[in-house]
KELUM-74343 format. One record per residue (C-alpha): residue number from 1; residue in one letter; y, z negated, x negated. Coordinates in nm, 4 decimals. Example, Ala and Ser with C-alpha at 12.3 -4.5 7.8 and 13.67 -1.06 7.14 Angstrom:
<pts>
PT/resi/resn/v/w/u
PT/1/a/-0.4500/-0.7800/-1.2300
PT/2/s/-0.1060/-0.7140/-1.3670
</pts>
This chain:
<pts>
PT/resi/resn/v/w/u
PT/1/m/-2.3162/-18.0951/-10.8060
PT/2/k/-2.3513/-18.2496/-10.4585
PT/3/k/-1.9722/-18.2361/-10.4174
PT/4/v/-1.9688/-17.8661/-10.5100
PT/5/v/-2.2462/-17.7792/-10.2637
PT/6/a/-2.0799/-17.9848/-9.9892
PT/7/c/-1.7452/-17.8088/-10.0435
PT/8/i/-1.9043/-17.4623/-10.0471
PT/9/v/-2.1057/-17.5251/-9.7297
PT/10/f/-1.8177/-17.6922/-9.5436
PT/11/s/-1.5592/-17.4278/-9.6369
PT/12/a/-1.8052/-17.1472/-9.5527
PT/13/l/-1.8634/-17.2960/-9.2074
PT/14/i/-1.4902/-17.3406/-9.1438
PT/15/f/-1.3978/-16.9904/-9.2630
PT/16/s/-1.6815/-16.8443/-9.0545
PT/17/t/-1.5097/-16.9653/-8.7370
PT/18/m/-1.1802/-16.8014/-8.8329
PT/19/e/-1.2119/-16.4692/-8.6509
PT/20/v/-1.3399/-16.6280/-8.3301
PT/21/a/-1.0610/-16.8886/-8.3324
PT/22/l/-0.7918/-16.6284/-8.4037
PT/23/k/-0.9240/-16.4011/-8.1304
PT/24/l/-0.9143/-16.6862/-7.8778
PT/25/g/-0.5713/-16.8033/-7.9949
PT/26/g/-0.4362/-16.4489/-8.0003
PT/27/r/-0.5030/-16.4058/-7.6290
PT/28/g/-0.2141/-16.6371/-7.5432
PT/29/l/0.0143/-16.5936/-7.8452
PT/30/d/0.1904/-16.3109/-8.0264
PT/31/n/0.0247/-16.1861/-8.3484
PT/32/i/0.3237/-16.2658/-8.5686
PT/33/q/0.3765/-16.5986/-8.3928
PT/34/l/0.0180/-16.7177/-8.4448
PT/35/t/0.0126/-16.6064/-8.8094
PT/36/f/0.3431/-16.7897/-8.8696
PT/37/l/0.2219/-17.1079/-8.7022
PT/38/r/-0.1129/-17.1293/-8.8770
PT/39/f/0.0230/-17.0750/-9.2262
PT/40/f/0.3235/-17.3021/-9.1761
PT/41/i/0.0885/-17.5775/-9.0577
PT/42/g/-0.1519/-17.4930/-9.3409
PT/43/a/0.1320/-17.5237/-9.5936
PT/44/i/0.2147/-17.8701/-9.4605
PT/45/v/-0.1502/-17.9796/-9.4922
PT/46/l/-0.1628/-17.8555/-9.8548
PT/47/t/0.1701/-18.0155/-9.9542
PT/48/p/0.0397/-18.3702/-10.0288
PT/49/p/-0.2357/-18.2507/-10.2675
PT/50/a/0.0227/-18.0168/-10.4238
PT/51/f/0.2512/-18.3143/-10.4991
PT/52/l/-0.0414/-18.5061/-10.6500
PT/53/e/-0.1344/-18.2002/-10.8551
PT/54/c/0.2183/-18.1656/-10.9929
PT/55/k/0.2356/-18.5383/-11.0689
PT/56/k/-0.0923/-18.5226/-11.2592
PT/57/s/-0.0099/-18.2077/-11.4573
PT/58/g/0.3612/-18.2761/-11.5049
PT/59/y/0.4489/-17.9292/-11.3736
PT/60/r/0.8050/-17.8728/-11.2523
PT/61/v/0.8907/-17.5730/-11.0334
PT/62/n/1.1381/-17.3310/-11.1940
PT/63/l/1.3280/-17.0361/-11.0484
PT/64/k/1.1082/-16.7720/-11.2121
PT/65/d/0.7877/-16.9261/-11.0788
PT/66/l/0.9478/-16.9764/-10.7391
PT/67/g/1.0258/-16.6051/-10.7217
PT/68/w/0.6700/-16.5146/-10.8169
PT/69/m/0.5240/-16.7539/-10.5596
PT/70/a/0.7504/-16.5957/-10.2983
PT/71/v/0.6174/-16.2483/-10.3825
PT/72/t/0.2539/-16.3617/-10.3744
PT/73/g/0.3101/-16.5561/-10.0527
PT/74/i/0.4641/-16.2557/-9.8813
PT/75/m/0.1740/-16.0374/-9.9960
PT/76/g/-0.0930/-16.2852/-9.8896
PT/77/v/0.0577/-16.4188/-9.5659
PT/78/s/0.3328/-16.1912/-9.4315
PT/79/i/0.1447/-15.8688/-9.5055
PT/80/s/-0.2279/-15.9326/-9.5477
PT/81/m/-0.2822/-16.2051/-9.2889
PT/82/l/-0.0599/-16.0362/-9.0311
PT/83/f/-0.2669/-15.7175/-9.0597
PT/84/f/-0.5750/-15.9389/-9.0437
PT/85/q/-0.4600/-16.0885/-8.7134
PT/86/i/-0.3859/-15.7411/-8.5731
PT/87/g/-0.7290/-15.6259/-8.6890
PT/88/v/-0.9056/-15.9219/-8.5298
PT/89/m/-0.7319/-15.8630/-8.1957
PT/90/n/-0.8302/-15.4944/-8.1975
PT/91/s/-1.1936/-15.5277/-8.2995
PT/92/n/-1.4959/-15.7482/-8.2443
PT/93/a/-1.4913/-16.0784/-8.4340
PT/94/s/-1.8489/-16.0136/-8.5491
PT/95/t/-1.7306/-15.6933/-8.7181
PT/96/a/-1.3929/-15.8166/-8.8425
PT/97/a/-1.5433/-16.1038/-9.0447
PT/98/p/-1.7661/-15.8909/-9.2742
PT/99/v/-1.5052/-15.6151/-9.3146
PT/100/v/-1.2303/-15.8523/-9.4294
PT/101/c/-1.4748/-16.0183/-9.6711
PT/102/t/-1.4696/-15.6972/-9.8760
PT/103/n/-1.1358/-15.8250/-10.0130
PT/104/s/-1.3227/-15.9683/-10.3133
PT/105/l/-1.4521/-15.6192/-10.3971
PT/106/f/-1.1027/-15.4708/-10.3716
PT/107/a/-0.9766/-15.7551/-10.5912
PT/108/m/-1.2224/-15.6467/-10.8615
PT/109/l/-1.1005/-15.2875/-10.8407
PT/110/i/-0.7309/-15.3849/-10.8467
PT/111/a/-0.7925/-15.6163/-11.1438
PT/112/h/-0.9780/-15.3337/-11.3192
PT/113/i/-0.6792/-15.0998/-11.2739
PT/114/f/-0.3903/-15.3367/-11.3443
PT/115/t/-0.5324/-15.6080/-11.5725
PT/116/s/-0.7694/-15.6515/-11.8658
PT/117/e/-1.0491/-15.7619/-11.6283
PT/118/k/-1.2687/-15.4521/-11.6376
PT/119/m/-1.5565/-15.3902/-11.3986
PT/120/s/-1.9100/-15.3869/-11.5327
PT/121/k/-2.1838/-15.1504/-11.4153
PT/122/r/-2.3126/-15.4175/-11.1743
PT/123/k/-1.9669/-15.4636/-11.0234
PT/124/w/-1.9260/-15.0887/-10.9722
PT/125/i/-2.2577/-15.0860/-10.7865
PT/126/s/-2.1409/-15.3886/-10.5862
PT/127/f/-1.8170/-15.2100/-10.4976
PT/128/a/-2.0071/-14.8978/-10.3886
PT/129/l/-2.2346/-15.1103/-10.1677
PT/130/g/-1.9260/-15.2694/-10.0136
PT/131/i/-1.7692/-14.9331/-9.9292
PT/132/i/-2.0948/-14.8107/-9.7748
PT/133/s/-2.1201/-15.1363/-9.5774
PT/134/i/-1.7748/-15.0732/-9.4267
PT/135/f/-1.8904/-14.7257/-9.3183
PT/136/f/-2.1902/-14.8731/-9.1368
PT/137/m/-1.9879/-15.1518/-8.9734
PT/138/i/-1.7222/-14.9100/-8.8491
PT/139/r/-1.9842/-14.6608/-8.7264
PT/140/p/-1.7291/-14.3760/-8.6984
PT/141/w/-1.9841/-14.1426/-8.5356
PT/142/d/-2.0126/-14.3742/-8.2329
PT/143/m/-1.7701/-14.6662/-8.2442
PT/144/q/-1.8982/-14.9844/-8.0814
PT/145/e/-1.7298/-15.1106/-7.7650
PT/146/g/-1.4582/-15.3619/-7.8578
PT/147/n/-1.3819/-15.1944/-8.1895
PT/148/s/-1.0974/-14.9487/-8.2440
PT/149/v/-0.9453/-14.7291/-8.5135
PT/150/l/-0.6322/-14.9479/-8.5168
PT/151/g/-0.8462/-15.2575/-8.5663
PT/152/f/-1.0371/-15.1162/-8.8624
PT/153/v/-0.7298/-14.9683/-9.0307
PT/154/a/-0.5569/-15.3074/-9.0020
PT/155/l/-0.8633/-15.4920/-9.1357
PT/156/i/-0.9013/-15.2617/-9.4357
PT/157/i/-0.5298/-15.2969/-9.5160
PT/158/a/-0.5746/-15.6746/-9.4858
PT/159/a/-0.8743/-15.6674/-9.7227
PT/160/i/-0.6962/-15.4522/-9.9830
PT/161/t/-0.3715/-15.6544/-9.9734
PT/162/f/-0.5585/-15.9870/-9.9868
PT/163/g/-0.7427/-15.8522/-10.2889
PT/164/a/-0.4026/-15.7769/-10.4434
PT/165/y/-0.2830/-16.1286/-10.3491
PT/166/t/-0.5866/-16.2762/-10.5268
PT/167/v/-0.5237/-16.0768/-10.8442
PT/168/m/-0.1524/-16.1619/-10.8386
PT/169/g/-0.2271/-16.5309/-10.7944
PT/170/r/-0.4622/-16.5386/-11.0933
PT/171/r/-0.1720/-16.4729/-11.3289
PT/172/t/-0.0127/-16.8122/-11.2780
PT/173/i/-0.2450/-17.0349/-11.0755
PT/174/e/-0.3899/-17.2191/-11.3766
PT/175/r/-0.0433/-17.3035/-11.5103
PT/176/i/0.1234/-17.3827/-11.1764
PT/177/g/-0.1794/-17.5318/-10.9998
PT/178/t/-0.3921/-17.4102/-10.7089
PT/179/f/-0.2511/-17.6375/-10.4393
PT/180/t/0.1076/-17.6007/-10.5592
PT/181/q/0.1051/-17.2222/-10.5795
PT/182/t/-0.0821/-17.1804/-10.2520
PT/183/s/0.1273/-17.4222/-10.0454
PT/184/i/0.4616/-17.2881/-10.1706
PT/185/g/0.3373/-16.9316/-10.1207
PT/186/f/0.2392/-17.0216/-9.7640
PT/187/y/0.5894/-17.1591/-9.6990
PT/188/f/0.7517/-16.8374/-9.8227
PT/189/g/0.5107/-16.6174/-9.6276
PT/190/s/0.5731/-16.8222/-9.3122
PT/191/a/0.9499/-16.8008/-9.3637
PT/192/v/0.9370/-16.4199/-9.3713
PT/193/l/0.7313/-16.4175/-9.0507
PT/194/l/0.9811/-16.6580/-8.8889
PT/195/i/1.2646/-16.4192/-8.9773
PT/196/a/1.0642/-16.1336/-8.8240
PT/197/l/1.0174/-16.3379/-8.5052
PT/198/l/1.3900/-16.4110/-8.4832
PT/199/i/1.4963/-16.0502/-8.5501
PT/200/t/1.2541/-15.9010/-8.2972
PT/201/g/1.3156/-16.1690/-8.0349
PT/202/r/0.9493/-16.2653/-8.0203
PT/203/p/0.8433/-16.6163/-7.9118
PT/204/i/0.8301/-16.8937/-8.1707
PT/205/v/0.7125/-17.1971/-7.9718
PT/206/a/0.6678/-17.0414/-7.6267
PT/207/g/0.3037/-17.0599/-7.5250
PT/208/v/0.2127/-17.3102/-7.7970
PT/209/a/0.1734/-17.6025/-7.5552
PT/210/e/-0.0725/-17.4046/-7.3431
PT/211/n/-0.2724/-17.3083/-7.6518
PT/212/l/-0.2168/-17.6257/-7.8569
PT/213/p/-0.5847/-17.7069/-7.9312
PT/214/m/-0.6436/-17.3580/-8.0744
PT/215/v/-0.3131/-17.3572/-8.2681
PT/216/l/-0.4004/-17.6921/-8.4256
PT/217/y/-0.7520/-17.5738/-8.5037
PT/218/v/-0.6473/-17.2531/-8.6829
PT/219/g/-0.3556/-17.4296/-8.8532
PT/220/v/-0.4990/-17.7664/-8.9526
PT/221/i/-0.8743/-17.6997/-8.9749
PT/222/v/-0.9143/-17.3319/-9.0671
PT/223/t/-0.6025/-17.2724/-9.2778
PT/224/g/-0.5213/-17.6224/-9.4013
PT/225/l/-0.8512/-17.8064/-9.4350
PT/226/g/-1.0474/-17.4867/-9.5023
PT/227/y/-0.8376/-17.3940/-9.8065
PT/228/l/-0.8240/-17.7598/-9.9163
PT/229/v/-1.2038/-17.7938/-9.9257
PT/230/y/-1.2383/-17.4496/-10.0825
PT/231/f/-1.0010/-17.5407/-10.3661
PT/232/l/-1.1760/-17.8756/-10.4151
PT/233/g/-1.4962/-17.6788/-10.4651
PT/234/v/-1.3186/-17.4675/-10.7264
PT/235/l/-1.1833/-17.7791/-10.9001
PT/236/y/-1.5270/-17.9436/-10.9067
PT/237/s/-1.6838/-17.6267/-11.0489
PT/238/d/-1.4924/-17.3016/-11.1137
PT/239/a/-1.3426/-17.0067/-10.9249
PT/240/s/-1.6648/-16.8022/-10.9336
PT/241/t/-1.8786/-17.0825/-10.7946
PT/242/g/-1.6210/-17.1913/-10.5384
PT/243/s/-1.5813/-16.8381/-10.4044
PT/244/i/-1.9474/-16.8317/-10.2953
PT/245/s/-1.8244/-16.9607/-9.9572
PT/246/f/-1.6600/-16.6210/-9.8948
PT/247/f/-1.9861/-16.4452/-9.9833
PT/248/v/-2.1793/-16.6660/-9.7392
PT/249/k/-1.9330/-16.6090/-9.4548
PT/250/p/-2.0534/-16.2573/-9.3509
PT/251/a/-2.3991/-16.4013/-9.2803
PT/252/i/-2.2682/-16.6833/-9.0566
PT/253/a/-1.9580/-16.5506/-8.8770
PT/254/p/-2.1326/-16.2847/-8.6603
PT/255/f/-2.3662/-16.5465/-8.5091
PT/256/i/-2.0692/-16.7661/-8.4176
PT/257/a/-1.9102/-16.4626/-8.2481
PT/258/i/-2.2324/-16.4066/-8.0534
PT/259/a/-2.2507/-16.7711/-7.9448
PT/260/v/-1.8838/-16.8182/-7.8503
PT/261/l/-1.7601/-16.4717/-7.7484
PT/262/h/-2.0981/-16.3339/-7.6365
PT/263/e/-2.0570/-16.0289/-7.8578
PT/264/t/-2.3464/-15.7970/-7.9376
PT/265/i/-2.4519/-15.7048/-8.2888
PT/266/y/-2.6161/-15.3644/-8.3273
PT/267/w/-2.8377/-15.2277/-8.6029
PT/268/n/-2.5478/-15.0689/-8.7912
PT/269/s/-2.3706/-15.4049/-8.8257
PT/270/i/-2.6895/-15.5655/-8.9572
PT/271/v/-2.7269/-15.2888/-9.2152
PT/272/g/-2.3582/-15.3195/-9.3116
PT/273/i/-2.3782/-15.6984/-9.3497
PT/274/a/-2.7003/-15.6689/-9.5523
PT/275/l/-2.5379/-15.4191/-9.7902
PT/276/l/-2.2299/-15.6417/-9.8263
PT/277/l/-2.4459/-15.9456/-9.9020
PT/278/m/-2.6417/-15.7439/-10.1602
PT/279/g/-2.3150/-15.6472/-10.3267
PT/280/s/-2.1951/-16.0078/-10.3159
PT/281/v/-2.5156/-16.1378/-10.4769
PT/282/l/-2.4836/-15.8716/-10.7470
PT/283/t/-2.1232/-15.9780/-10.8141
PT/284/i/-2.2196/-16.3454/-10.8384
PT/285/y/-2.5103/-16.2611/-11.0703
PT/286/d/-2.2851/-16.0510/-11.2925
PT/287/t/-2.0229/-16.3268/-11.3107
PT/288/f/-2.2726/-16.5960/-11.4077
PT/289/a/-2.4479/-16.3641/-11.6560
PT/290/y/-2.1110/-16.2963/-11.8217
PT/291/r/-2.0295/-16.6682/-11.8381
PT/292/k/-2.3715/-16.7452/-11.9852
PT/293/a/-2.3196/-16.4790/-12.2531
PT/294/e/-1.9788/-16.6297/-12.3353
PT/295/d/-2.1320/-16.9783/-12.3688
PT/296/v/-2.3975/-16.8444/-12.6111
PT/297/e/-2.1255/-16.6852/-12.8238
</pts>
């Protein structure tokens, strides 16, 4: 139990620094370039545990699985995380963090539509709270300085597509393995971004030396170590318990943005975060109630 708590707390703290780190790193690097670098580095960090995972399970990569991992990697990295980076650079970090955390709510809706995982009454209420929370955080009637329409559109696209990536990954992650599927998916997603950099003539390594500490932080710590600790939490418990770190993040990330970037949080953001946390707690409660009912049966 101590290992689970440690993993949840550590991964929540790491993920809570993500928006601030990406905003700082994005000031000196291209959006596509930074997204490519952090996920390529993250893939490298996850490769050793992926090899150990395959050795333990006896899994061997086949062409069909490779194709599926390519599709999920492109969805999660090349599409979702690129829009996420664009959203972060065009909005306040304190706002971006809670908005992108609604991806878990969109994942529930996508699973409800395309899979046998149907939403309960509690999850519908949780989803509604999440949508209302986005409305308050955007504050369309008087948008906060530092936020923009482009930023919020990009963040919502990132949240929806990451929700789709999560649902897609669930199909095969138990059979292939969490580290294996994630690391290979990261490599494919990074490869597509590298092609985009080459085609558009954008920089690949230019500016990296000047921003090396931040590149290493978002690549090794946030993307590599963050996902590693998160998945260890899942392995020590289960996906529902491990994902609590993403539900905790909206409560921590804004304060890091205040401390590092000197951003200001207004009443609407507090209301939005509170609603999102209420929805998250409701989702967690529903998940554990369902599992308890299954155990009784």
